N, C-alpha and C positions, 0 to 999 in steps of 0.2 A: 726354348727356341733361341736360335743364334741372334745376337744383337738386340734381344728383347730387353727393354727397360721397364722393370716393374713399377707400378704406381703404388706408392705408400699412402694409405688412408689412415691418418692419425686420429680423426674424429668423424664419427658417422652422424650425419645431420638430417636424417629422416627422409620423408617422402618428398619427391619432386614430381609435380604433375603440371607442367607448363611447357607448351610447345611439343615438338616431336621427341621421340626417345633419345635421339642423338644429342639433344640439348641438355640432358640430365647431367649435372656435374658428377665427377667420380666419387664424391663423398656423400651422395644421395642415392636413393633407390627409386626407380620409376614405379615400383609396386611394393607395398609393404602393408602389413596388417598385424594387429595385436602385439605391438612392440612397445617397450619402455626403454628409456635411454639411460645409459650409465657413462661414466667418464671414459671417453675414447671408444665407446661402442654401444651395444644394445643387448637386450635380453627379452624373453617372452614376458608379456605383461602379467601382473599378479592375477591369480584366479579369483573367482567369485565365491562368496559364502552366503548362505541364507541369513537374512536379518530378521524379518517378521513375516508371518504367513498371511499377509494381505494379498488379495488376488485382483487382477485386472486393474492395476493402478494407472491412473491418468496423470496425476500431478502430485509432487511431494515438495514440502518445505521444511526447513529446520525452524522450530519454535523455541526461542531461548527465553527462559524465565530465571528468576533468582534461584529457584530450586534445581535448575539444570536444563538440559535440552531434550526435546522430544521431536518426533516426526509427525507432521500433519499430512495425511494422505487422502486423496480423492480417488474413489474407484469408479468404474464405468457405469454403475447404477446410481450415481449421484450422491454417494455417502462420503462424508469426511470423517476420518478417524484421527484420534490423537494417541500416539504410542505411549505417552506419559500419563494418560488418564488412568484412574483406578479401574476402569472398565474399558481397556483399549480396543475391544472389538464391538463396542456399542457406539454408533455414530454420534458425533457432537452436532452434526447438521446433515439433514437429508432433504434434497431437492430433486425430484425427477426432472430430467432434462438438463441438469447441470453438467456440461461437457468439460468445463475447465473452471478454475477459480484462481484468484490472486489473494495475496496475504501480506500484511505488514504488522509488525509487533510494535505496540506503543504502551509504555508503562506496564509491561508484563502481561498485557492483554493482546489477543489476536483479533485483528479486523479482517473480515473475510468478505469477498464479493464474488458471487456466482455469475458465470458467463457461458456463452456458447463458443468462446474462443475468439470472437471478434467484437462483441459488445455485451453489455450486461443483459441478463435474462429479463424478459418482459414480466412486469408485475412482480419483480423481485427486488431485494434490498441489500444494503450492507449489513453484516451481522457482526456482533462482538462476542468473543469467547473469553471467559475468565481464566481458562487454563486449568480448571479443577475437575474436568470430566463432565460437568453439567452441560446441558444443551446450550449451544450458541443462541442468542436472541437478537432481534432486530436492534441495531444501534439507534440512538436518539430515543424518541418517545413522545407520546401525546401528553398534553397538559391536563389539569383537573377539569372536571365538569361541574356545572352548577355555580352557585355564588356563595360568598360568605354571609354570615349574619353579624350585624354590627350594632353596638350600643355605646353611648357615651358613659364612661365609668363614673362612679361616685368617688373614685380614688384620684387624688391629685396626680397630675402628670404634665408632660411637656407638649402634648399635641396642640398645635397653634390653631387659633380661631379661623373658621372658614370651612369650605367643603374640602374633604379629602376623599379620594377614590381608592379603594382597596381591592386587592386580588391575591390569588395564591399561585405558587409555582412549585412543581415537583422537582426534586433532585434524585437522580438515580445512583446506583452503586458505582458507576463509572464517572460520576461528577457532572453528568449532563443536566442542564437546567432547561426544563420544558417551557412552552409558551404558557401564558396566564389563563386563568379561568374567566368566567363572566365577571367583569368589574362591578362593584357596587359602591355608592357614595354615602357619606354621612356628613351632616353639618356639625362640626365640633365647636363647642362654646369657648375653647381655650382653657389651658391650665388643668386639663383632665387627661386621663388615659382613655383609650378606646378598647372596649372588651369585644373580642372576636370569638364567635362560636360557629358551629357547622363547618369547621375546617375540613376539606375533603380528605377522604381516606382512599388511597389507591389499593386496588386488589392485587397489584403486581408486586411480587416479592423484591424485585430489583429497585423499587422506589423506596428510598431510605429516609428522606426528609421532605418537609413542606415549608417553603419560605413564604413570608408575607411581603408583598410590595405595596407601595402607596404613592400617591402624588403629593406634591407640596400643597400648602393651603391655597385654595382658590376663593377669591372674594365672592360673597353671595351676590354682589352686583353683577359680576361677569360670568358666573357659572351658568352654562346653557343646558345642562342636563345630559350632554354627550359624554358618557363615561369613558369612551374610547378616544377622546380628543385631547388627552393630556399625557405628559410624560410620567412614567412610573419609575420608582427607585426601590432598591432593596432597603428595607428597614434594618439597621444594624442589630444583630442578635435576635431578630424576629423569625425564628424557625422552630419547628417542633419535629419530633420523630413521627414518621408515618404511623397513623393510628390515633394520635392525640388530636382532639377536636376543638380545644379552647386555648385562648392565649390573650393576655392583656398587653397592649403595646404603648410605649411612651417614647417620643422622639421630638427633637427640634428639626425644623425644616433644613437647618444648616448641616445636619447630620446625613441628609439624603444626598449621597454623592455617587453611588454605584447605580447607573441607569440600567433598567430592565427592558427598555423599549425595543432593542433589537431581537428579543426573544420571539416576538410575534412574526418575524420574518424567517425563522429557522425551519428547515425541513424537520417534520416530525418522523418521517421515514426517509432514509437516504437511498435514492435509487441505486440499484446495482450497476456497476460498471465492469468493464473488462479488466481494469487494473486499479490498484491502490498503492500509494507510496507516501512519503512525507517530504516536506520542504519548509524550512524555518519553523519547525514545531507545529506545522499544520498538516492535517490529513488531506490527501489528494485522492479523488475518485474520477475516473475518466471513461468516456465512451459508454454512456448509458444507452439503453435500448432506443430511446426517442431522440437522443442528442449525441451522436457519435463523434462530434467535433467539440465537445464541451468538457472542460475540467472543472469539477466542483472542489472548492478550496475552503477548508474549515477555518475557524478563528484560531489564533495562536494559543497553543496549550489546551485547546478544547476540540479534540478530534471529531466529536459528534455534532458540533455546533456549526452547521453550514448555512450561511445566509443565502436565501433563494434569489436575492437581488444583487448583492455586492460580492458574493463569494464565487464568482464565475470567471473563467477564462475561456475565450472562444478562439479556437484554431480556425484560420480561414477555411471556408467550406470548399471541399472538392469531391464530395461523395464517398470519401474513404474515412474509416474510423481512426481515431488516435490509437496508437499501439502501446506507447510507453511514455512515462514522465520520470525524469531523473535529475536530482540536484547534483551540481558539479561546480566547485569553486564559487559557491554562493549564488549561482545562477540556476534557474529552473529550465531544463531543456525538455521539450515535448516533441515526440516523434510520431509521424505516420510512416507508412511503409516506404515512401520515397520522399519524405519531407522532414525537415528539422527546423524548429523555431525555438526562440528563447524568450523567457520572461524574467524581469528583474523586480524583486520586492523593493519598492520605493517607500515603504512605510505607510502607504495608503491602503484602501481596500483593494483586494485582488483584482476587481473589475477595472481598476485604474492603473494597474501595472503596465509599463511599456513593453511592447512586443518587438522582437527583432527577427526577421527572416534570415536564417543561416544558410540553408541549402535546400534547393527544390529538386534535387535528384537523388539524394541519399537519405535514408531513414533507418528504421529498425522494425523487426517483427516484435510481437508481444513480449516474448521472453528473451529477446535478443540483445540485452544490455547488461554488462557486468562491469564493476569497478575494479581497477587495478590500483593498489595502494603503494605508497613509497616504502622504502626499506624500514622506516620506523612504524609503519602500519597506522599512521595517523591521518595523513592527508591523501585525498584521491589524486593520483598522478595522471591517469588516463581512464577513459571509458573504452571498453571493448564492445563494438557494435556489429551485429550481424545484419548485413544488407544484401540485396540481390547481387551487388557487384563483388562482394567479398566480405571478409572479416576486417573491420576497420578499427584503427585507433583514433580516438577523439580527445583532443586537449583544448577544446574551445572551437576548433575547426577540425576537419577530417584530414588525417595525415596521409600523404602519398609517398611512395606507393602503398597499396593496401597491405595490411599485416599478413594476409594470406597470399602474398605475391607468388610464393613458390608453388602453390597448389591451385593456381587460378583455374585451370581446366577442370580440376576435380570439383571446385566449388560451383562453377558455372553449369556443371552437369547435374546439379541437384534439382529435384522436382520442384518447380516454382509454385505449383498449385498447393503444395503441402508445406510451404515455408512457415506457416503458423505453428508447426510442430517443433521448430528449432528453438533450442534453449542453450544459452551460454552460461557457464559457471566458472568462477575464478577461485582457485586455491592459492591464496596469496602467500601461504607459508612455504609450500613446495614449489610455487611458481609454475603451476599447471593450469591449463584451460581444458575444460570438457565441454564439447558442443554436441548436443543431441541433434541428430540429423533426421530429415523427413522419412528415411527408410527404417528408422529404429536402431541405427548404429550410433557410435560415438566417434567424433573426431577429437583426437587427443593432441594437445600442444604442450611442449615443454619449453618455457622461455627463461630457464634458469641461466642461460648464457647471455641473456639480455633481451629486453622488450624491443626487438628489432626484426623487421621482415627477413633480414639475411641470417639472423642467428637463431630464430625460433625453429624448433624441430617438430614436424607434424607426423602423425600416424593414425590411420583409421583403426578403430576397434569394433569388432563384431562380437556381440554377447548374446548368449542363448536365452534372452528374456524379452526380446523386442522392446528396447528402451523407449520410455515415454518421458521420463523426467529424471533429473539428478539433483542431489543436494549434498551438503557436507555436514557431518556431525562430529563432535569432539575435535574440532579444528580442521582436521584434514582426512577424515575417513569418508570415502565416497559412498553414498547410499544411492542405489539405482532403483528407480521405479519401473516395473515392467508389467507386461500382460499377465505374467504368471505369479510373480512375487516381488517382494522387496529384497534386494541383495546388496552386499557390500564388496568393495575391492580394497 
């Protein structure tokens, strides 16, 4: 055409879905599908390959252990499988009615919580899985029953004169210490050991030890017979293997330093929540069936030890459940669908942590938070958060314009009633984002040119498996859970 000036496109920058068709820049397309980006252009995305013959997959996670990685998969019948199990097609956990689950790995173990996608299942609990193919069991556990039998020994020892109250505590194979059994007192003459018999034996194979706890000497003048009215301490070295029923103990009161009193306030069964995560070495569980605005917070380094009184964070009630909790730059951020609040660990009990209201219009769906790491892969630089308004970057506050600025109309057209199906996954090595959409497709984003709304390149992917969940294995291999099978790209 005479006098025509061609437009040279040196870089193709993906989908543009904002405003009318005339507003689309020349280096974008108003329609695109199943593309990946290369330097200066694009190509058809990689094809899919079968991975594992699991069917009707609802949720998948990558479970990393010292021995390697495996995939935890939930099917539509409420069965969770571990691809790394010696029997990968035998469920490690089966709960009818489990529509979704969340998972966090701590010390090589998997903590699993069954849910209906909005809150924890009624009359269900957090489970712990050892990663060896054996069935997952309820986390935490009940203490011993009955009481010990006590006698003052004829052998010289250091138990000081006065009343001492004794009890037993179970220790499980995950290090959890249960509450104590029925306490019993003895009047010690001083200068002798105390012989203990009838130490309870647990029938549970996961109980490995029994610890003996005791009070310091109580003067006979002041002892009132209330065996539950005094502080208990762990006796140094006073433990036996589960199954041993006798032990002689000797201790000075000055050696009783490790209090056991808080054991009485721990959950023996941790209520199931919609999600689990960690913060400052603590396990978090949120949105239980009866308390949708509650976060349960464990003791430091003891993921199964959650105090029913002091281990609680309460999100201001609004009738909506908590969706996600995420640590970021030493702060705990907790989200509802359209709310974001923050808590700071001040060294006190969690119930005393100060709360800050951050945003009362933007939040996240249950699987809608992903971390973006810096180039060194050490510190979290941003969170990527999926909100009704768009895909947002969060660095302590929400960055404007939204990260999905280019595809605003595309995002706003998504089915709001199915936003709970959205999941965002970040491949920090290749600098890709994968977002599972309500219709079972994937929204792909390449941010290798920069984590910037103007530089990110978007493209929808449609895959013939009705995508329900995505995860990464072996650093950057995408595993896709679908109604028909697990596949990889």
